[in-house]
C-alpha positions as CSV (number, residue, x, y, z in Angstrom):
1,M,-8.9,4.8,26.8
2,I,-5.6,5.4,24.9
3,N,-3.2,2.5,24.9
4,T,0.4,3.9,25.3
5,A,3.1,2.2,23.4
6,T,5.7,0.3,25.5
7,R,9.2,-0.2,24.6
8,P,10.1,-4.0,24.6
9,T,13.2,-5.0,26.5
10,S,16.5,-5.3,24.7
11,T,16.4,-9.1,25.2
12,T,12.9,-9.3,23.6
13,A,13.9,-7.1,20.7
14,L,17.0,-9.2,20.1
15,A,15.0,-12.5,20.3
16,I,12.4,-11.2,17.8
17,R,15.3,-10.1,15.5
18,V,16.7,-13.6,15.6
19,V,13.3,-15.1,14.7
20,D,13.0,-12.6,11.8
21,A,16.5,-13.2,10.4
22,S,16.1,-17.0,10.8
23,A,12.7,-16.8,9.0
24,A,14.2,-14.7,6.3
25,M,17.0,-17.1,5.7
26,L,14.7,-20.0,5.5
27,M,12.3,-18.3,3.1
28,I,15.2,-17.1,0.9
29,L,16.5,-20.6,0.6
30,L,13.2,-22.1,-0.2
31,S,12.2,-19.4,-2.7
32,S,15.6,-19.2,-4.3
33,P,14.5,-21.0,-7.5
34,L,11.4,-18.6,-7.8
35,L,13.6,-15.7,-7.1
36,A,16.1,-16.7,-9.9
37,Y,13.2,-17.1,-12.3
38,A,11.7,-13.8,-11.4
39,M,15.0,-12.0,-11.6
40,L,15.6,-13.5,-15.2
41,R,12.1,-12.3,-16.2
42,S,12.7,-8.8,-14.8
43,T,16.1,-8.6,-16.5
44,I,14.8,-9.6,-19.8
45,S,11.6,-7.6,-19.9
46,H,12.9,-4.4,-18.3
47,I,16.0,-2.2,-18.3
48,H,16.5,-2.4,-14.6
49,T,16.2,-5.6,-12.6
50,F,15.3,-4.0,-9.3
51,E,13.6,-1.0,-8.1
52,S,13.3,0.7,-4.7
53,V,10.0,1.6,-3.0
54,F,10.3,4.1,-0.2
55,V,8.1,3.5,2.8
56,C,7.7,5.0,6.2
57,G,9.8,3.5,9.0
58,P,9.7,4.0,12.8
59,N,10.5,7.4,14.2
60,N,9.7,9.2,10.8
61,S,12.6,7.4,9.0
62,V,12.4,6.2,5.4
63,I,13.1,2.7,4.3
64,A,14.0,1.6,0.7
65,L,12.3,-1.7,0.1
66,Q,13.7,-3.7,-2.9
67,Q,11.4,-5.3,-5.4
68,L,11.7,-6.6,-9.1
69,T,10.5,-4.3,-11.8
70,Y,8.4,-6.8,-13.7
71,D,4.8,-7.2,-12.7
72,G,4.5,-10.8,-11.7
73,R,3.6,-13.0,-8.8
74,Y,7.1,-13.0,-7.3
75,K,7.7,-9.2,-7.6
76,S,8.2,-8.7,-3.9
77,L,10.4,-11.6,-3.1
78,P,13.6,-9.4,-2.8
79,M,11.8,-7.8,0.3
80,L,13.1,-10.9,2.1
81,F,16.6,-9.4,2.0
82,N,15.2,-6.3,3.7
83,L,13.8,-8.7,6.3
84,L,17.3,-10.3,6.7
85,N,18.9,-6.9,7.1
86,G,16.4,-5.9,9.8
87,D,14.8,-3.0,7.8
88,I,11.4,-4.6,8.3
89,S,9.9,-7.3,10.6
90,L,7.8,-10.3,10.0
91,L,4.9,-8.8,12.0
92,G,4.9,-5.1,12.2
93,S,3.0,-1.9,11.3
94,K,1.2,-1.5,8.1
95,I,3.4,-0.6,5.2
96,K,2.9,3.1,4.1
97,F,4.5,4.8,1.2
98,A,6.7,7.7,2.1
99,C,5.6,11.0,0.6
100,D,9.2,12.2,0.4
101,A,12.1,9.7,0.2
102,T,14.5,12.4,1.4
103,Q,12.5,13.5,4.5
104,A,14.7,14.0,7.6
105,R,14.7,11.5,10.3
106,S,13.1,12.4,13.6
107,Q,15.5,13.0,16.5
108,T,12.9,12.0,19.0
109,A,13.1,8.3,19.4
110,D,11.8,8.0,23.0
111,K,8.5,6.5,22.0
112,Y,8.7,2.9,20.6
113,A,7.3,2.3,17.1
114,A,7.4,-1.1,15.4
115,K,9.0,-1.5,12.0
116,P,6.9,-2.0,9.0
117,G,6.0,-5.8,8.7
118,L,5.5,-8.3,5.9
119,I,2.4,-9.0,7.8
120,S,0.4,-6.3,9.8
121,I,-2.3,-6.6,12.4
122,E,-4.4,-4.4,10.1
123,Q,-4.2,-7.1,7.3
124,I,-5.3,-9.7,9.9
125,N,-8.2,-7.6,11.1
126,S,-9.3,-6.8,7.5
127,A,-9.3,-10.4,6.5
128,T,-11.8,-11.3,9.3
129,G,-13.8,-8.0,9.1
130,L,-12.4,-6.4,12.1
131,S,-10.7,-3.4,10.3
132,F,-12.5,-1.0,12.6
133,E,-10.5,-2.3,15.5
134,A,-7.4,-0.3,16.6
135,A,-4.4,-2.4,15.7
136,Q,-1.7,-0.6,17.6
137,H,-2.6,-2.1,21.0
138,S,-2.4,-5.7,19.6
139,L,0.9,-4.9,17.8
140,N,2.5,-3.6,21.0
141,K,1.3,-6.6,22.9
142,A,2.7,-9.0,20.3
143,H,6.2,-7.2,20.5
144,N,6.3,-7.3,24.3
145,S,7.5,-10.9,24.5
146,L,8.8,-13.6,22.2
147,P,5.9,-16.0,23.0
148,S,3.4,-13.3,22.2
149,Y,5.2,-12.6,18.9
150,I,5.3,-16.1,17.8
151,A,1.6,-16.6,18.8
152,A,0.7,-13.6,16.7
153,L,2.7,-15.0,13.7
154,V,0.9,-18.3,14.0
155,R,-2.4,-16.5,14.3
156,A,-1.6,-14.5,11.1
157,L,-0.5,-17.7,9.3
158,F,-3.9,-19.3,10.2
159,V,-5.9,-16.4,9.0
160,F,-4.0,-16.1,5.6
161,I,-4.2,-19.8,5.0
162,I,-8.0,-19.6,5.5
163,T,-8.6,-16.4,3.6
164,R,-6.1,-16.9,0.7
165,T,-6.0,-20.5,0.1
166,F,-9.5,-21.8,0.9
167,M,-11.4,-18.6,-0.1
168,P,-11.5,-17.1,-3.6
169,K,-9.7,-13.8,-4.0
170,I,-12.7,-11.4,-4.4
171,K,-12.6,-7.6,-4.3
172,R,-14.8,-6.0,-1.7
173,T,-17.6,-3.7,-3.1
174,H,-20.7,-2.0,-1.8
175,Q,-22.9,-4.6,-3.6
176,A,-25.4,-6.3,-1.3
177,T,-25.6,-10.1,-1.2
178,S,-28.8,-12.2,-0.9
179,V,-28.7,-15.3,1.4
180,F,-32.0,-17.2,1.8
181,G,-33.9,-14.3,0.4
182,V,-32.4,-11.7,2.9
183,E,-30.4,-8.8,1.4
184,L,-27.2,-8.2,3.4
185,D,-25.9,-4.7,3.1
186,N,-22.1,-4.6,2.7
187,W,-21.0,-1.6,4.8
188,T,-18.1,-0.6,7.0
189,M,-18.6,0.2,10.7
190,A,-18.0,3.9,9.9
191,E,-20.7,3.9,7.3
192,L,-23.1,2.2,9.7
193,L,-22.6,4.8,12.4
194,N,-22.8,7.6,9.8
195,D,-26.3,6.3,8.7
196,F,-27.3,6.2,12.4
197,Q,-26.3,9.9,12.7
198,Q,-28.2,10.9,9.6
199,A,-31.3,9.0,10.7
200,C,-31.2,10.8,14.1
201,Q,-30.8,14.2,12.6
202,N,-34.1,13.9,10.7
203,P,-36.4,16.2,12.7
204,E,-39.7,14.6,11.7
205,P,-39.1,10.9,10.8
206,Q,-42.0,9.2,9.1
207,S,-41.3,6.0,11.1
208,M,-38.6,4.4,13.1
209,K,-35.8,2.9,10.9
210,Q,-35.2,-0.7,11.9
211,Y,-31.7,-2.2,11.7
212,C,-30.9,-5.9,12.1
213,F,-27.7,-8.0,12.6
214,V,-27.9,-11.6,11.5
215,N,-25.5,-14.5,12.0
216,A,-25.7,-18.1,10.7
217,D,-28.2,-19.1,13.4
218,C,-30.5,-16.2,12.5
219,L,-30.5,-17.1,8.8
220,N,-31.2,-20.7,9.8
221,I,-34.2,-19.5,11.7
222,S,-35.4,-17.5,8.8
223,T,-35.7,-20.5,6.7
224,Q,-38.2,-22.0,9.1
225,N,-40.0,-18.8,10.4
226,E,-41.9,-17.0,7.7
227,V,-42.7,-14.1,10.0
228,Y,-39.1,-13.5,10.9
229,L,-38.1,-13.7,7.3
230,Q,-40.5,-10.9,6.4
231,C,-39.2,-8.8,9.3
232,L,-35.7,-9.0,7.9
233,Q,-36.8,-8.4,4.4
234,Q,-38.8,-5.3,5.5
235,S,-36.1,-3.8,7.6
236,A,-34.2,-0.7,6.6
237,R,-30.8,-2.4,6.8
238,V,-29.6,-6.0,7.5
239,F,-25.9,-6.6,8.4
240,A,-23.8,-9.8,8.4
241,D,-22.2,-11.0,11.6
242,G,-19.9,-14.0,12.0
243,I,-17.5,-16.0,9.9
244,G,-20.2,-18.4,8.7
245,V,-22.1,-15.6,6.9
246,R,-18.8,-14.2,5.5
247,L,-18.1,-17.6,4.0
248,A,-21.6,-17.7,2.5
249,C,-21.1,-14.2,0.9
250,L,-17.6,-15.3,-0.5
251,S,-19.2,-18.4,-2.0
252,K,-21.5,-16.1,-3.9
253,G,-18.7,-14.0,-5.2
254,H,-19.0,-11.0,-2.8
255,G,-16.5,-10.1,-0.1
256,L,-17.9,-8.3,3.0
257,K,-16.0,-5.3,4.2
258,D,-16.5,-5.4,8.0
259,N,-18.1,-7.9,10.4
260,L,-21.0,-5.9,11.9
261,N,-22.7,-6.8,15.1
262,G,-24.2,-5.0,18.1
263,T,-21.4,-5.9,20.5
264,D,-18.7,-4.2,18.5
265,M,-21.0,-1.4,17.5
266,F,-22.2,-0.4,21.0
267,P,-19.2,1.4,22.5
268,R,-18.8,3.3,19.1
269,L,-22.4,4.1,19.2
270,C,-22.0,5.5,22.7
271,Q,-19.1,7.7,21.6
272,L,-21.2,8.9,18.7
273,A,-24.1,9.6,21.1
274,V,-21.9,11.8,23.3
275,E,-20.5,13.7,20.4
276,Q,-23.9,14.3,18.7
277,H,-25.8,14.7,21.9
278,L,-28.1,11.7,21.2
279,S,-30.0,9.6,23.8
280,I,-30.2,5.8,24.0
281,F,-32.9,3.6,25.5
282,L,-31.9,0.1,26.6
283,L,-34.7,-2.6,26.3
284,G,-34.0,-6.2,27.1
285,G,-32.3,-8.7,29.4
286,E,-33.3,-9.9,32.8
287,E,-34.4,-7.5,35.5
288,G,-31.7,-5.1,36.3
289,V,-29.3,-6.1,33.5
290,A,-30.1,-3.1,31.3
291,T,-29.6,-0.8,34.3
292,T,-26.2,-2.3,35.0
293,V,-25.3,-1.8,31.4
294,A,-26.3,1.9,31.6
295,T,-24.2,2.4,34.7
296,N,-21.1,0.7,33.3
297,M,-21.3,2.7,29.9
298,I,-21.8,6.1,31.8
299,K,-18.6,5.3,33.7
300,S,-16.8,4.9,30.4
301,Y,-18.6,7.8,28.7
302,P,-19.5,10.3,31.5
303,N,-21.5,12.6,29.1
304,L,-23.6,9.7,27.8
305,K,-27.3,10.2,27.9
306,I,-29.3,7.0,28.8
307,A,-32.9,8.0,28.3
308,G,-34.2,4.9,30.1
309,T,-34.0,1.1,30.6
310,H,-36.4,-1.7,30.8
311,S,-36.1,-5.5,31.1
312,G,-37.2,-7.7,28.3
313,Y,-39.5,-9.8,30.4
314,F,-43.0,-8.4,29.6
315,N,-45.9,-9.5,27.5
316,T,-45.0,-8.3,24.0
317,T,-48.5,-8.5,22.6
318,N,-49.4,-5.1,21.1
319,S,-52.7,-3.4,20.5
320,N,-52.8,-4.3,16.8
321,G,-53.9,-7.8,17.5
322,N,-56.8,-9.2,15.5
323,N,-58.9,-10.7,18.3
324,D,-60.1,-9.4,21.6
325,A,-58.1,-11.9,23.5
326,D,-55.0,-10.1,22.4
327,K,-56.2,-6.8,23.8
328,G,-56.1,-7.7,27.5
329,H,-53.5,-7.2,30.3
330,G,-50.6,-8.2,27.9
331,C,-51.6,-5.4,25.5
332,R,-51.6,-2.9,28.2
333,E,-48.2,-4.1,29.5
334,N,-46.7,-3.7,26.0
335,D,-48.3,-0.3,25.4
336,A,-46.9,0.8,28.8
337,V,-43.3,0.0,27.7
338,V,-43.9,1.8,24.3
339,N,-45.2,4.8,26.1
340,Q,-42.1,4.8,28.5
341,I,-39.8,4.8,25.5
342,N,-41.7,7.6,23.8
343,Q,-41.8,9.7,26.9
344,A,-38.1,9.3,27.4
345,Q,-37.7,10.9,23.9
346,A,-34.9,8.5,23.0
347,D,-33.2,8.9,19.7
348,I,-31.9,5.3,19.6
349,L,-33.6,2.1,20.9
350,L,-31.5,-0.9,21.5
351,V,-33.6,-4.2,21.9
352,A,-31.8,-7.1,23.4
353,M,-34.4,-10.0,23.4
354,G,-32.7,-12.4,21.0
355,A,-33.7,-13.4,17.5
356,P,-36.4,-13.6,16.3
357,L,-38.4,-11.9,19.1
358,Q,-36.6,-8.6,19.0
359,E,-37.0,-8.1,15.3
360,Q,-40.7,-9.1,15.5
361,W,-41.3,-6.7,18.4
362,L,-39.6,-3.8,16.6
363,K,-41.6,-4.5,13.4
364,D,-44.9,-4.8,15.3
365,N,-44.4,-1.5,17.2
366,Q,-42.5,0.4,14.5
367,H,-45.3,2.9,13.8
368,Q,-46.0,3.6,17.6
369,L,-42.4,4.3,18.5
370,N,-41.1,7.9,18.2
371,C,-37.4,7.1,18.3
372,H,-35.4,7.5,15.1
373,V,-33.5,4.2,15.1
374,G,-34.3,0.7,16.4
375,I,-31.7,-1.9,16.5
376,G,-31.9,-5.6,17.6
377,V,-28.7,-6.4,19.4
378,G,-29.2,-10.0,20.7
379,G,-27.1,-10.8,23.8
380,L,-25.3,-7.5,23.9
381,F,-26.4,-6.6,27.5
382,D,-25.0,-9.7,28.8
383,F,-21.5,-8.8,27.7
384,Y,-21.6,-5.2,28.9
385,S,-23.2,-6.0,32.2
386,N,-20.2,-8.4,32.8
387,R,-22.5,-11.3,33.2
388,I,-20.8,-13.1,30.2
389,K,-17.1,-12.6,29.2
390,R,-16.5,-11.9,25.6
391,A,-13.8,-13.8,23.5
392,P,-10.4,-12.3,23.6
393,A,-9.2,-10.2,20.7
394,W,-6.7,-12.8,19.3
395,L,-9.6,-15.4,19.0
396,R,-11.8,-12.9,17.3
397,Q,-9.1,-12.1,14.9
398,M,-9.1,-15.7,13.8
399,G,-12.9,-15.7,13.2
400,M,-13.3,-18.2,16.0
401,E,-15.4,-16.2,18.6
402,W,-18.1,-18.8,18.3
403,S,-15.8,-21.5,19.9
404,Y,-15.3,-19.4,22.9
405,R,-19.1,-19.0,23.3
406,L,-19.5,-22.7,22.9
407,L,-16.9,-23.4,25.7
408,Q,-18.7,-20.9,28.0
409,E,-22.3,-22.3,27.6
410,P,-21.9,-25.8,25.9
411,R,-25.4,-27.0,27.0
412,R,-27.2,-23.9,25.5
413,M,-25.0,-23.4,22.5
414,W,-24.1,-26.9,21.2
415,Q,-27.0,-27.2,19.0
416,R,-26.6,-23.7,17.5
417,Y,-22.8,-24.3,16.6
418,I,-22.2,-27.9,16.3
419,I,-25.4,-28.6,14.3
420,G,-26.4,-25.2,13.2
421,N,-23.2,-24.1,11.5
422,P,-22.7,-27.1,9.2
423,T,-26.5,-27.0,8.5
424,F,-26.1,-23.3,7.4
425,L,-23.2,-24.0,5.1
426,L,-25.1,-27.0,3.6
427,R,-28.1,-24.7,2.9
428,V,-25.9,-22.1,1.3
429,W,-24.3,-24.8,-0.9
430,R,-27.7,-26.0,-2.0
431,E,-28.9,-22.5,-2.7
432,N,-25.8,-21.7,-4.8
433,R,-26.2,-24.9,-6.8
434,Q,-29.9,-24.2,-7.4
435,L,-29.0,-20.6,-8.6
436,K,-26.5,-22.0,-10.9
437,K,-29.0,-24.4,-12.5
438,M,-31.5,-21.6,-12.9
439,Q,-28.9,-19.5,-14.6
440,S,-27.8,-22.3,-16.9
441,A,-31.5,-23.0,-17.8
442,Q,-32.1,-19.4,-18.9
443,P,-31.4,-18.7,-22.6
444,Q,-28.0,-17.0,-23.1
445,K,-28.0,-13.6,-24.7
446,Q,-26.2,-13.7,-28.0
447,K,-23.4,-11.3,-28.4
448,P,-23.8,-8.9,-31.3
449,R,-21.8,-10.1,-34.4
450,T,-19.0,-7.8,-35.5
451,N,-16.9,-7.9,-38.6
452,I,-13.9,-9.7,-37.6
453,N,-11.8,-8.2,-40.4
454,D,-12.6,-4.7,-39.3
455,T,-11.7,-5.4,-35.6
456,P,-8.1,-4.6,-34.7
457,K,-6.2,-7.5,-33.1
458,F,-3.7,-7.2,-30.4
459,N,-1.4,-10.2,-29.7
460,A,-0.3,-9.7,-26.1
461,K,2.2,-12.6,-26.3
462,Q,3.8,-11.3,-29.4
463,A,3.9,-7.7,-27.9
464,N,5.6,-9.0,-24.8
465,A,8.1,-11.0,-26.7
466,R,9.0,-8.0,-28.8
467,R,9.4,-6.0,-25.7
468,A,11.6,-8.7,-24.1
469,A,13.7,-8.9,-27.3
470,H,14.2,-5.2,-27.3
471,N,15.2,-5.0,-23.6
472,L,17.6,-7.9,-24.1
473,H,19.2,-6.2,-27.0
474,R,19.7,-3.1,-24.8
475,H,21.2,-5.2,-22.1
476,L,23.6,-6.9,-24.4
477,N,24.4,-3.5,-26.0
478,R,25.2,-2.0,-22.6
479,A,27.4,-5.0,-21.6
480,A,29.3,-4.8,-25.0
481,K,29.7,-1.1,-24.6
482,R,31.2,-1.6,-21.1
483,I,33.6,-4.2,-22.4
484,L,34.7,-1.9,-25.3
485,D,35.3,0.9,-22.6
486,I,37.4,-1.2,-20.4
487,S,39.5,-2.8,-23.1
488,V,40.2,0.4,-25.0
489,S,40.8,2.6,-22.0
490,A,43.1,0.1,-20.4
491,T,45.1,-0.4,-23.5
492,L,45.5,3.3,-24.2
493,L,46.4,4.1,-20.7
494,T,49.2,1.5,-20.9
495,L,50.5,2.7,-24.3
496,L,50.2,6.3,-23.6
497,M,52.0,6.3,-20.2
498,P,55.3,7.7,-21.7
499,L,53.4,10.5,-23.3
500,F,51.7,11.3,-20.0
501,V,55.0,11.7,-18.4
502,L,56.3,14.0,-21.1
503,I,53.2,16.2,-21.0
504,S,53.4,16.4,-17.2
505,L,57.0,17.7,-17.4
506,L,56.1,20.3,-20.0
507,I,53.1,21.6,-17.9
508,R,55.3,22.0,-14.9
509,I,58.0,23.8,-16.8
510,E,55.7,26.5,-18.0
511,S,53.4,26.9,-14.9
512,K,53.9,25.8,-11.4
513,G,51.1,23.8,-9.8
514,A,49.4,20.4,-10.1
515,V,49.8,18.6,-13.4
516,L,46.3,17.1,-13.3
517,F,43.1,19.2,-12.9
518,C,40.1,17.6,-11.2
519,Q,36.6,19.0,-11.3
520,P,33.1,17.7,-10.2
521,R,30.9,16.9,-13.2
522,A,27.4,15.7,-13.7
523,G,27.2,12.0,-14.4
524,R,24.4,9.6,-15.3
525,N,21.1,10.7,-13.7
526,N,22.9,13.9,-12.5
527,Q,25.1,12.0,-10.0
528,P,28.3,14.0,-9.4
529,F,31.7,12.4,-10.1
530,T,35.4,13.7,-10.3
531,M,36.6,14.2,-13.8
532,W,40.4,14.4,-14.6
533,K,42.1,16.5,-17.2
534,F,45.6,17.8,-17.9
535,R,45.8,21.3,-16.6
536,S,45.8,23.7,-19.5
537,M,45.1,26.9,-17.5
538,Y,46.9,29.0,-15.0
539,Q,46.2,28.1,-11.3
540,D,44.1,31.2,-10.7
541,A,41.9,30.6,-13.7
542,E,38.7,30.4,-11.6
543,Q,39.4,33.8,-10.1
544,R,40.0,35.3,-13.7
545,L,36.7,33.9,-14.9
546,A,34.6,36.8,-13.5
547,M,36.7,39.3,-15.5
548,V,36.1,37.5,-18.9
549,K,32.6,36.1,-18.4
550,T,31.0,38.9,-20.4
551,E,33.0,37.8,-23.4
552,N,31.3,34.4,-23.7
553,E,31.2,33.5,-27.5
554,M,28.9,30.3,-27.0
555,Q,25.4,30.8,-28.0
556,G,22.7,29.8,-25.5
557,G,24.3,31.2,-22.3
558,V,24.7,27.9,-20.6
559,L,28.3,27.0,-21.7
560,F,31.3,29.4,-21.5
561,K,33.8,29.4,-24.4
562,I,36.0,32.1,-26.0
563,K,38.6,31.5,-28.6
564,R,41.4,33.6,-27.1
565,D,40.9,32.7,-23.4
566,P,43.6,34.7,-21.4
567,R,43.4,32.0,-18.7
568,I,45.0,29.3,-20.9
569,T,48.8,28.7,-20.9
570,L,50.8,28.5,-24.2
571,F,51.3,24.7,-23.8
572,G,47.8,24.4,-22.6
573,R,46.5,26.0,-25.8
574,F,48.3,23.3,-27.7
575,I,47.1,20.3,-25.7
576,R,43.5,21.7,-25.9
577,K,43.7,22.1,-29.6
578,A,44.9,18.6,-30.0
579,S,42.5,17.3,-27.3
580,I,45.4,15.9,-25.4
581,D,44.2,17.4,-22.3
582,E,41.2,15.0,-22.3
583,L,43.4,11.8,-22.2
584,P,43.3,11.5,-18.4
585,Q,39.5,10.8,-18.7
586,L,40.4,7.4,-19.9
587,W,40.9,6.7,-16.2
588,N,37.3,7.9,-15.6
589,V,36.2,5.5,-18.4
590,L,38.1,2.5,-16.8
591,K,36.5,3.3,-13.4
592,G,33.0,3.4,-15.0
593,D,32.2,7.1,-14.3
594,M,32.3,7.7,-18.1
595,S,32.2,5.9,-21.3
596,L,34.2,6.4,-24.5
597,V,31.2,7.6,-26.4
598,G,28.5,9.8,-24.8
599,P,27.3,13.3,-24.1
600,R,30.1,15.4,-22.7
601,P,30.0,15.7,-18.8
602,A,28.5,19.1,-17.8
603,L,29.5,21.3,-14.9
604,L,27.2,21.1,-11.9
605,S,26.6,24.9,-12.3
606,E,25.6,24.4,-15.9
607,V,23.2,21.7,-15.0
608,K,21.3,24.1,-12.8
609,Q,20.5,26.2,-15.8
610,Y,19.3,23.3,-17.8
611,S,15.6,23.1,-18.9
612,Q,13.6,19.9,-18.4
613,H,14.3,19.0,-22.0
614,D,18.1,19.6,-21.6
615,R,18.2,17.2,-18.7
616,N,17.5,14.3,-21.0
617,R,21.2,14.3,-22.0
618,L,21.8,13.1,-18.4
619,M,20.1,9.8,-18.9
620,V,23.3,7.9,-19.8
621,K,27.0,8.0,-18.9
622,P,28.9,10.9,-20.2
623,G,31.6,10.2,-22.6
624,I,34.9,11.5,-24.1
625,T,33.4,11.9,-27.6
626,C,29.9,12.0,-29.2
627,I,28.0,13.2,-32.3
628,W,28.6,16.9,-31.9
629,Q,32.3,16.5,-31.0
630,V,32.9,15.1,-34.5
631,S,30.5,17.6,-36.1
632,G,32.1,20.9,-35.2
633,R,32.6,20.9,-31.5
634,S,32.5,24.3,-30.0
635,N,31.2,25.9,-33.3
636,I,27.8,24.2,-32.6
637,P,25.4,26.2,-30.4
638,F,24.3,24.6,-27.1
639,D,20.7,23.8,-28.0
640,K,21.9,21.9,-31.1
641,Q,24.4,20.1,-28.9
642,V,21.6,18.9,-26.7
643,E,19.5,17.7,-29.7
644,L,22.5,15.7,-31.1
645,D,23.1,14.2,-27.7
646,I,19.5,13.1,-27.3
647,D,19.6,11.6,-30.9
648,Y,22.6,9.5,-29.8
649,I,20.9,8.4,-26.6
650,Y,17.9,7.0,-28.6
651,Q,20.0,5.5,-31.4
652,Q,23.0,4.2,-29.6
653,S,24.6,0.9,-30.4
654,I,28.0,-0.8,-30.3
655,A,28.4,-0.2,-34.1
656,A,27.5,3.5,-33.7
657,D,30.1,3.9,-30.9
658,I,32.9,2.3,-33.0
659,W,31.9,4.5,-35.9
660,L,32.0,7.7,-33.8
661,L,35.4,6.7,-32.3
662,L,36.8,6.4,-35.9
663,K,35.3,9.7,-36.9
664,T,36.9,11.3,-33.7
665,I,40.5,10.7,-35.1
666,P,40.2,13.1,-38.1
667,A,38.2,15.6,-35.9
668,V,41.1,15.7,-33.5
669,L,43.8,15.8,-36.2
670,F,42.1,18.8,-38.0
671,A,41.1,20.4,-34.6
672,R,37.7,21.5,-36.0
673,G,36.0,23.7,-33.5
674,A,38.6,23.1,-30.8
675,Y,39.6,26.0,-28.6
């Protein structure tokens, strides 16, 4: 069944938004000292304090999440401001990186989709081993009303406190874990179903593959029942079920991927059986229960093939007994059930007799059964025959399904959960302590000796300190450079104002039109800005360019320069020769679009012709003067200009800027390479 997404009412959406904003303000206030510390660390150790991470938003939109550039514990704290702005939600969809930060927003917003969340249902499910469950339905339900939203947040808070505070942070791997001598396979639900499929596709199996699910109660039984323990040890696969076994594996340093049990597996197994044309035989439960389960599942999966059903109430003594008393009526009854299963030609056999009987029966009859897969599924039939109601999803997400079972059948279940669970954890603690004693008693392998003098040493603290000092120096240099730009440009603009008026009058006398000429240029990181100059050409200079473009005298083909450009006016030739036409760019410097010293700002059309190497000159703010301006100007070919600009970028300092400014004065006075 597909759960359609429903749009929450505007009142509910507003209430959730208020909760998110209030939580964001509270968390920002409480974490402000940590945020200040993290920002200081990021500022000192990196060039940029913040960076943007583009993620997918609702309706194919793209959201820029803010985070700090340093790799530390508080790197993601600035995302709280995204929460405050409403870009994300406390509880939302899983954060997914956007493949293209410039992708267009979808115009079809008729289907409701939740914003990305600091917490997602997928994270909650993964923490308790339910990553195979569809999260969208739970998310939609949480956003349908404010009480549901708050309840989901409380549930998430409970799960993360348990999993992140009281449990060690352990990476999940495929490595199996041994508990009381039983090897527990660490698989996902998808891997389990895939193994079923491969086993059923084997045309001539040597014997039926037996699979077992064990919870804390099953493992408790295995410590007292040697036959049951051997059944588990000899099974093809054994999987962990329940929060107790997950805690046991975590205490041994292994995190389980999924919480695997027959109840969660069954509907997915039915879907697999329909797709792969497999048949299932149901064995177990009271008279008529297995038949009811078959009827209910066929309603949900119309093409499902149920090969047959049989109750679990029969004499399970098989014909392999050691004495003649075993080979009586009970033996014949057991053989009749085995024959019924074989005649049905079932691919998969589900046995619901409860532990340890179901595992022992499967083991005793393994070589007589012709089916490919045999699985002990405990009380599965009771759930799917609707005799017993299963715990709701929100309780299972918290790993508390056992409490629901206890409330349903307190007389039958109190000993298993009230006494059995603490007993299990105590046994795990004793086993772990004994293993540690055995490991400490074993002689430790000596590490091979190496010549310390020949081993290169790396001092991480010293390297980080040097990097921080270098970045701090760059920050200070950048601040000093900006102070120099502002002070010099503001002073010169004030002092040169009478000269500006005179030049403006002379330009208007010779040629009608605007005194100032503005043009879009490429700034830092190729961001366009408007650059200002005194007009030195006729007003139709752009139209005349096509006629003289073939006369370009600048090597490289990117820049256009000719000494006797017919587009330049007489007075324009003078102000270009004296570099007076560049003086209005002091306003660009004061605004912050340009700097006094830096690579000259390129035309946007020129940048399109740049190679990848040439684009390195766009890493800093463009400037009025730089190395090649004081070393020959237009007499220097373009590729050499690029190299000189890149040299400046990697060697820039406030002292170098002052020296270049001083060298610019004679370069302007003697007009070397200016035309």
